[in-house]
Each structure stands twice: as C-alpha cells, then as structure tokens.
N, C-alpha and C positions, 0 to 999 in steps of 0.2 A: 614408628620408624626408629631407627637408631638415633640417639640424641645428637643432633648436630651442634657443633660450636655455634652459638647464636651469633649471627653475622652483623656486620656494621649496619647501623640504622638504615632500614629499608633496602639494603643491598641483597637481603635474602629474597626480595621480590624476584630477583633475576635468577635464583637457583631453585626455589622450592617447587615451581610448577613447570620447569623447563622441559619435562618429559611427559606432560599431560597428553593423554590420547585425545584425538579429535581437536588438537590445537588449543591447549589451555593457555594461561597467561604467563607473562613475565614482566619485569620492570615494575613501575608503578602499576596500580590497577590498570590492566590493559589486555593486550592480545598478542599472540605471535602467529606468524604465518605457518600454514600447514600445507604439505605437499598435496597435490591433487590425488584423489583416490586412484589406486593402481589395481590392475588385475594380476592374478598369479600366473607366472610363466615358469616352465621347468628350467632348472639350471643344472649345470654339470655337477656331478657328485664330487664334493671335495674329498680330498684324501683323508681317511680317518686314522685314528690312532691304532697302532699295531696291537693285535690280540696276543695274549700270552700263548706260546706254543706248547703242545703237550709233551710230556717226557717221552723220549724214545725208549722202546723196549730194550732191556738189557739181557745178556746171556745168563741164564740160571739153569739149575738142574731140573726145574719144573717144566715139563713139556706143555705146549699149548698155552703158555702164560699170556694173558691179554695186557697190553699196555694200559697204565692208569693215567688218564689225562689230568693235567693240572687245571682246575676250574679257573675260568677267566676272572679277572678282578671285577668286583661289584662297582660299576662305574656310573656316575651321574654326570651328564654334560648339559651345561646351560649356555644358551646363546645370548650374547650381549650386543647392543646396538652400536657400540664403538669401543675402541681400545683405550684404556686409561692412559694418562700421561704419567701419573705417579700414584703409588699406594700409601704415601705418607699422609697420615690423618689430616694434618692441617693444610694439605694441598689437594685433598681428594675431591674429584668431580663426582657426578652422579653415577657414572659407570664404575668408577673406582670404589665407591661405597657399596655397590652391589657385590663386588669381589670381597670387600672387607666384611660383609655379612658372614662369610665363611671363616675369616681369620679372627674376627672378634665376634663375640656373642653378646649383643647389647652394646654398651652396658645398660642402656635403657631403651625399651621399645615404645613406639607410639601406637596404641591400639584402643579401640572403643572410646575415642576422644579423650584419652588420658595417657600420661606417661606411666609405664610399668617397669619396675626395676628387674634386671636380669642377674647381675652379679652383686647386687646389694641384698641384704637380708629382708628389707622391707622399704616401703616408701616412708620417709620421715613424717611424724605426726606430732602435733602440739600436745595431744592428750597423753602421749607416751613420753613426753619430756624431750623429744628430739628437735623440736622447734621452739624457740623462745624469743621474746622481745626484751632486750637488755638496754637500759638507759646508758647513753654515752655522752661525754662532753664534746661539743663541736665548737670550733673557733672560727673567726672570720677567715675566709680563704679555703676552708676545708670543703671537700666535695661532698655533696648530699643529693638526695632526691627531694625536690621541693614539694609543695602541697599538691601540685598537678602531676607529680611523678617524673618531671624532667630533671635530668642530671645537671647540676650547676654548682658553682662555688658559692658558699654562703657569703652574702654581701648585704649591705644596707638595702632594705626594701624587699629582700627575698621573702616570699611567703613559705613558711615551713610549718610542719606539725611538731609541736613539742612532745616530749615523752608523755605517754599516756593518752595522746590525742589520736583518735581513730577516724574522725570525720573532718570534712573540710570546714565545718562551722567553728571548730576550735583552733584553726590555723592562725598563725600570727605573722606579722610583718617584722622582719629582723631589724633591730635598732642600729646594728652595726658597731656596737661598742663593748660587747661582753660575750663570754662563752654562754652557750645554751645547752640544755639537755634534749636529746632526741632519741627515739627508739632505734635500735639496730637489730635486724633480724638475724638470728643465729640458727644454723641447721647442722645437725650431725648425721653423717652417712656411715653405715657399717657394712663392710664387705662380707660376703659369704666366707666361711672358714675354708682353708685348704686350697684356695685358688693358686694355680701355677701357670707360668708362661709355657709355651710349647717346647722350650728347651729344658723344662724341668725346674727352673728357678721359681721361687715363691713370688707370687703377685701380692703386693702389699699396698697399704694406703700411701706409702711413699711414692709409688709409681703414678698414682693420680696427682699427687703434689708435683712430681716431676713434669707431668703433662701441663699443669698450670704454669709452671716456671718456663717451660718451652714456649707456651702461647704468649706469655708476657714478653719474652725476648724476641718473638717473631712479629708481633703486631703492635702498632702504635697505640697510644692511649685513646680509648674510644672506638678503636677499629673493630673490636669484637664486643658485642653487647654484654656477653657473660663476664668478660674482664672488666668492662667499664662499670658494672654494677657490683663488682666484688671489692670489698675492702680488705679482706684477709682470707687465706685458704691455708690450712695447716693439717698435718697428720698428727693425731693425738697418740696413736699407738699403731700396731701392725695392721689393724683392720678398721680403724675409726678415723674419719676426717671431719673437720669442722669448717664450714663456710660462714663467713660474715659478710652481709651486704653493706652498701653504703648507708649511713644513717638516713632514716626516712623511707628507705626502699623496702616494700613488702611485695611478695609474690605468692600466688596460689600454686605455683609450679616449681618448687624447690629442686626437683630432679633435673631441671634444666641447667643447674649450676654445679652438677657433678661432672668433673673433668675426666674424660676417657683416659684410662691408664696408658702410659707409655713405659717401655722397659729401661729404667735407669741403669740397671746392671749391664745392659748391652750398649746403650747409647749415651750414658752419662758423661763420657769423656769426649764427646763430639760437640763442637761449637754449633750455634744455631745455623750458621751458613753451611757447615758440614752436614747437618741433618738434611738439608735440601738437596745435597749433591752426592751423598754416600749411597752407593748402589744397594747395599743390604737394607737400607732404611726405606727407600722408595720403591724397590722391586720385590723384596722378600721380607717384609716387616714381621717381627715376632708378634704373636697374638696368644690369646687364651681360648679361642673358639674351637669349632669342631674340626677345622682342617689347617694344614701347614703347607705353605707354598713350596713346590719343588722347582718349577721352572717357569720362566716367562719367555715364551718364544715370540719376539716382536712381530706384529702384523698377523699373528695366527691364534695363539691361545696361551692360557695360563693353566698349569696343572698343579694339583694339590693332593695330598694324601691325608688319611685320618690321623688326627692328633691323639697320640696315646695318653696325653696328660689332660685331655678334655675333662672338665669338671662334671660333665653329665655322662661320662663313658659308662658308668655303672648301670645306666638306663638302656644300654645298648645303642647309644647314639655316638656318632651319626650312623645312619642305616647303611650308607654307601661307603665303601672303602676308599674310593678315589673320586675326585671331582675335577672337571675340566670346564673352564670358561672359554668359549670360542667367540671370536670377534667376527661379526657379520657385516657385509657391505651394505645391506639394506634388509627391509622386512621380508621381501620376496625370497631372498636367499635363505633367511632364517626359517620361514615357513616350509620351504622345500626340504631343508635339512631336518626339520621336525617330522615331515611326512615320511622320509626315507630312513628315519631312525638314527640320524647323526646328532640330533639334539633331543634331549628329554624334556627340556623346558625352554621357554623364551621369556627373557626378562621384559618388564614393561617399557623399557627404553627402546625396543626394537620395532614394534608394530605401528609405527607412525605413518608409513607410506603404503599400507595395504588397506584396501577398502573393507569396512566392517561387513557388508553383505557377503563378500568373498570368503571371509573368515567364518562367518556363520554357516555358509554352505558347506565348508569343510567339516565343521562340527556336526552338522546334520548327517553328513556321510560317515561319521564315526572316525574321522582321520585325525582330528585334533580335539582338544578340550579347551574352551575359553574361560578365562577368569577375569571378572570385572572388578577393578579396584575403585570403589565408589568414593565420591565426595572429596576429590583432591583439589577442587576449585569450584567457584561458582560464578556464573555470568550474572551481570546486573546492568541496569541502565541508570546513570546519573541523571537526576532532574536538575535543570538550571534553576534552583530555588532562589538564589540571590546572585544576579548577574552583575558583572562590572561594565557591561555594555548598556549605556543609558538609553540607547535607541531600541532596545529589545524589550517588548512588553513582558511583564512577569507572569507568564501563563501558568507556571507551576508554583507560584508563591504560596497558594492556599493548600493546606494539607488535604482538604476535601477533594481537590482536583487530583492530587497524586493518588489518593485512595480510589477515586473513580477510574483512573488509568489502570490500577492494579485489578479492579473488578472487570474491566473490559478487555484486558490483554489475555488472549487464549494461550497461556503458557503451557498448559497440558498438551496442546496440539504439537508444540515444539518438542516436548519430551517424547511423545509417541512417534512422530513422523521423522524427526531429525536425529534423535539420540537413542534410537533402537529400544526405547522403553527402559533404558538402564540408568536414566537420570531421574531427577525429582524436582518438582516445583518448590521454590523457596518463598517463604513469607517473612523471613528474618535473616540475620547474618549467621544463624546457626541452622544447619541442614536438618531435615526431618529425621534422619537416622541418629542424630546426636542425642544421647539421653539427657543432656543439659537443656534441651529445648523445652520451654515451659508449655504445659498443656493449655494454658490460658492465652498463649500468643494468638493475636488476631489473624485469621485466615482470610484470604481473598480468592474465593472460588470464582470461576468465570461466570459472570452474571451481568450481561449488558443492561438489563432493565434496571437493576439496582444502581449501576453506574450512571445511567441517564438521569435517574431521579436525584442522585447526589449532585451531579453537575447543575441540574435545574435549580437546586436549592441554594447554590452559591452564585447564581447570576449568569450561568452559561446556558443560554436559551436556544431551543430548537424553533426559531422564529417562523420558518416556512413549513414546519411539520414533516420535513423530509430528513430522516436520520442519516441519510447518505451525504447530505451537504453539511458544511462546517457549522457548528453552533456559533453564536455571536454573544458578545459580552453585554450585560446590562447591569450596571451597579457593581461590577467587579472592582475591588480596590486596585488603584493605580493602572487600570486597563481602560482605555477610552471605550465608551459605549459603541457598539457596532463592530468592534474588532472581531474578525473571524478567528476561530481556534484552528490555526494552521501553524505547524511547527516542523522543524527539521530534526531528523534522527540520524546520528552519525554511527556507522557500523564498519567493522573491518572487512576487508575483501578476501578473507580466507575461511576455510572449513564451512561449517553450517551457518555462519553468522549472517550472510546476505539472505539466505532462505528464512532464517529466524526473524529477521527484520521484516520480511514480506508478510509473514504470518501475523506479526504484531500490527503491521499497517492495515491489513484486511480486517482484523478483529476490532481495532479502534475505530475504524470507519463506521461500524455499526452504531457507535455512540456519538457520532457527529464530531469526531476528532480527526482532522486531516493531517496525517503524518507523511511527510515527504522524506523518503529514505535517501541518504547520501552515503555511498560506499567509498571509503578511502583506505589507503594503507594505514595501519595502526600507528606507525611512527610519525605520521603526519598529524592526525587529529589528537593524538595523545602526547604531542611534544610538550616540553616544559613551558610554563608560562614565563613572561606574559604573551609570547607569540602563539603558542599552541592554543587552539580554541577551547579545549576542555579544561586544562590546568591554568589557562588564562581566564577562565570563567566567562566565556563569550559563546554560549551554546544553549540549545533548548533541551535536548536529550542526547545521550551518548552511551553506547554499550561498551562495557569494560569487563575485566575478569579479576577476581580476587582469589588469593590462595585460601584454603581451608586448613586449619591446624588446631592444635590444642589451645593455643593462645586465643583469647577473645578478640573479635574483629571490631568491636564497638569503637575502638580508638580511631578508626579510619573516618568516622563521621562526627568526631568531636570538634568543637569550635576552634581549638588551637591548631587544628590541622587544615584550616581553610587557607588556601593559597591567595596571595595578594601582595601588595606593596608594603614593605617594612617602613616604619615600625608598627603600623596599624595591625599588620598580620605577622605575628612573631616568627613564623617559619618561612616567611616570604614565599617564594615560588616553589619551595620544597614541600609544601603541604599536600596532603592526599585528598582532603575533603573538597573536591572540585564543585560540589553542589552549592557551597556557601551556606549550608544549613548550620544553624546555631540555636541550641536550646540549653540553657544552664542546668535544667533538671536532668537532661540526658547526660551532660558532661559529668555531673556529680555521680550519677548512677554508674556510668562507665568507669570512673575512677574507683568506685567501690568494688566493681567487678574485677578490675585489673590488679589493684593493689590491696589484696586481702590475704588472709592466711588459708591454707588448704582446708582446715577444719571449719571455716566459717561458711554459713549457709547462704546461698545466693537467693535473694528475694525476687529475682526475675524482673525487677523494675526496668532495667535497661532494655530488655527484650520487648517489654510492653510499650515503652516509649518509641522504640524504633519502628515497631509494627504500626503504631498509631501515626507517626510523623512521616515515615517513608522518605528519607532523603534520597534514596535510590529505589528503583523498582527491582526487587529480586526476581530473577528469571528462572534459572535451572542450574543444576549441579553438573560438573564435569567428572569424567572417570578416566582411569588408565586401564590398559588391557595387557594381560599376560596370557600365555598359552602353554600347554603341555601335551605330551603324547598320551593317548589312552593307556591306562594302567599305571600311570605315575600318580601316587596319592600323597597327601600331606600339604600340597600347595594351598595356602590360605591368603587370599588377597584382601583380607579385612584390615590389615595393618598398613601403615604408611609406607613401609619398605616391603615389597612383595616377596623378597627372599628372607624375611625376618626369621623364619623357622626352618631354614635350609637343612638343618641337622635332622629334621623329622621326615624329610621326603623319603619315600620308599616305593618299591614295586607293589603291584596289586596284591601279590601273595602275602606280603608282610604288612599290609595296611591294617590299622587298628581303628 
C-alpha cells in the first residue's frame, strides 16, 4: 500500500479495514455492518465522455482524398465507490488515496508483507551504513521509548534500556537524578535522482522535510504516531534525508518514517489553515506520479492526463494517455457500467453491496474479471482466559482447552462454504501467505478425536459416553466438579458471521462442548469497558476482526494491553487484549519482534508461543474484491492498494 501517515494510537483501526469486502473490521478488534447481498439489475446508461471527432476533409487538388480521422485518446476509466472530500494528503480518505495513486507513485508500496520503496534508491540497511544506533544523552523530562516500547517522559522509576542494551534483561530503573546514555536509531533515505514535480520543478529532499513540517503544524503532539516517535527529521542535501527516532525506540520498518513529499515551491507560502482550504491544494494537488489532474467535476468524475515529467516515462509509462475516476452510487451501478464499457476497472471500495455469487456468474459468462485482494484482515474469537466476572467459571483458563477448541472447530468449512474458497484458515496472527510465518508454527487441523482426548486429559470428561451432550468438569482448576461445558459465543449480526458461528457450534458439539450463539450488533458487545461485555472482560468467547498489515500483531495480546481498572491495568479500558491473557515470555518475545532493526533475524519465538497458548482462536482471513473488463491487463491485487501499479495497466494488445 502507499505508506500512510501512521495514525493516532489505535485510530488506524477505524481506517485500514473500512473497505474490506464481505464486512471486515474497524475500530478496536471488531466488525462492521455489511449490506445484505443484492442482485444485479440493469441501470440507465450514464452519459459518457465525449469522443474526439475526426478531422473534416479539406479542399485539395487531390481528387477522391479520404479524410484522416484523429484517433481517440487512449482512455482508462476507474469507478470509485464514493467521491473524495479532499485530495490533500493529510486529509485523504480511502477513496481519495485511490485517486492519489495516480498523482503520486508510492513513495512506498506495501507488497508481499513488506514496505517497498518507489522513489527511494533502496530500503535503508544497517549493513550499508544507512541505519545506525548512536548513543545520546537523555535528561529527566526528555521523551523516550521505555523498555516496553511505550512513549513517556524520563522520570524516576522509568524502566529504560541504556546505550548498548538490546534486551529487557539489561534494562534499568531510572534513579531520577542524572543524565543517562540511550541509543537513538538513525536512518538515512536517498531519493532517486532526477525526480520532478508535474510542473517540471525538481523534487528534492527538502519537499519531504516540508511535509514533515506541515504534519507537525497540523497535528497535536502524539496525534500521529510517526511524529510522536520522531526526534528529528532533516534534509542533508538535495537527495538525502535523515530521520532520528526518540531515544530507545527501534523499528524493523524504517520506511514507515519517510514522509511523503509535498511541493514547498508551490505551497510553502501558505499557512497550515490555508492548506486545508486552498482549492489548488485539495482539488488539484501537484504530484510526481503518472498522471496530472485536469478537472474535478463534483458529483461525477475527476479527469487526468499523462504526466510528461513522470520519472518512468522512458519505460513507456503510463500506458494510457488519459484517466478518469468516476463516482458510483453503488456496486450495481458500477458493475453495469463495467459491463457496457463505461468503466475499465472497479476499485475495491465499490463492490460491497453486490453478492459474490452474482459477480462470479458474470465472470463465468466472460463479462467481467474478478481480482481477490487477500489477507486484508482476519477473523478470530477471543477466549475469556481471565474474566473480571467472579461468577463466571474459567472454562478457557487452561491452554489445553483452548487447543482442543482449535482442533474441534471446523474452520475450513467456513472458508469453503462462506468465503468462496478465497480465504484461508489461520493458526497464528500471521496469515499462511506471509513469508514471515514460521514453518514450525503449530497447526490445528480439524480433528475431533484429538480434541476429545485433550479435553479428557485435563478433566473435562464425557461422563455419559454421549459426545453430543456437554462434558463435565472433574478436577479442573477453579471449576466446581460436575460443571457442564456450556458457554456463550458472541457474534455480530452481519455478513457471514452468524453462519460462521453456526458452523462452529455444530462442529464443537461433536466434542461435547455446548456453544450457545448470541447474535448482537457489533457496537453492543464490543463497546468499551467496563460496560461492554468483551472489553469489560465479562464473556466466554466473542468473534472479532483484526487488521493485517506489515506491522506485527503480537502487541494486541501482550499483558500491558489487558483492559481493566487503573492503576492495576496501565491502559485502563483502552487496552486491546480482552482475553486477559498474560505470559511474560510472550511479552518479551513480542517486544523483540516489534523493536528490532531490519537486519536482525526473527527467531519466531513469539509465533510459537502464540500458537501454543492461543489467547484467541484464529478463524479465517478476509479479502477485498476489485473487477475489470476482459482485456484490461496489469491489475495486480497482491498489494495493499489495489491501484498501486495503475501506470502499468494496459489493453490486451499491449500486455506484457
């Protein structure tokens, strides 16, 4: 994906999965409502753009001369799900960023579970001297990243890692009376040579510095994570920038801290307030990408033409001379426009209200081509590992019980029957398609017999010999003998989730686990604690959705993310780890995963601990969907932004 400005802590929950096909998540780990599947109905043909008219014949001395028509422009039309409100980068919505894929190229794409530079010469590497740890003096009151990675002011009692300390075991408690030395991560970024803005002005490192300055002026301290973790950002020369993080902060993803350039030469005389209101900024921003905006016709379309200064123009890019983004009322209108040739492609923000079987039927008929954008989110079910409700028996406190649930849950049936086979069963917080997934990660294939044996071994007995009746406790810690294994499963009332809960209910019954399904609106059972049952930690199991991104997700299950009453629980009711799971070994492995350098090798410890302890039951991945007309080539849905390589789209005759 294009590198987003990293949002206020956890506010990115509300953005990154907002357009997931088949109702992905938003907010805290959760769900959003999805419209009921619709069928396709013909719509009136919208008025198209005027074609270029041929030259009229002129009088000449040559008899019978035939007029030579002017070839029509090579035009690409993309349908969007909604009209943007602004194209200013720091105000851009998901639909705006689809348009900005044409105006900007990169500066960084997210592909293959990694950030990939577009307008930088390479990803910075420690081995090449572009990443370094430099000791700096830190005084009381200075902002640092403490030993747990939290941003805080250095004060008495703060646990910090002194310079040269790479593990939690060498962390110290600050005495509060003297300066200390801590490591500061320093990264250098180098732009490609010869980059220009679409008006022909040189694009330099100073433009990225200007973007950083704009962000600092628009957002309060801590409102953007990239800003909060940045101690200094400077241009060293025309093509080189240096980023310095807060002392103690390390990241394996330094490209997340390169600020998208903005044109100082064009906007530098505008105040921050003027940037938000100046029409040329939010309607026709300058870029360095494949296209330049010509016109924004409110309520209808945005037109663009090929950028003659595009840095990849020598490659014959972009393939199309002109580009139009059309705004669609709904998915049915977009599909009909695609069928009749008024749209060449449909962005993944559009097809939310059209049933997948209807789209697949059109593909079988050769009328459209579908593109599945995999692994944009994952569904999971929190276990109530440690409840705040003293009357609730701790059915899932033992990891062996949670493992048995994973073995007895027929998750593959959900993938095949409800997700069109385009999803995947997960056993970790990393999807099977991610190359970072350890080959040694424990797998939980559907195996009711193995699940029954595991339950029996920890005291959940099949006393009557009937697997269809609930097992009962015998010697289970903190559970009265004779307690039946009956629990409530909370699930949202949208998309495939009620049907998925039924599949889980039926498969778990084979192992003597009676699961009563309770369907509720997501905003009810996922409300903030202490009132909400999930984040108030008063539940048995509850289905939620997590975003998938380059950043590791282990932090969602660390002990400092457990919600509860302060000061016992540091993040109070803002914590994400509703299960109440706490394992110091997992915490340390997760810290090592999150706060390391790019060249450091992951030993996969945190993945192994997660798959062993299972604070949540991983279920299946989610996907987004895009579509194109037959004959349009180049669309590649493997990246986080489906239009990431828009400049390479072409007609079938020019496909490579």
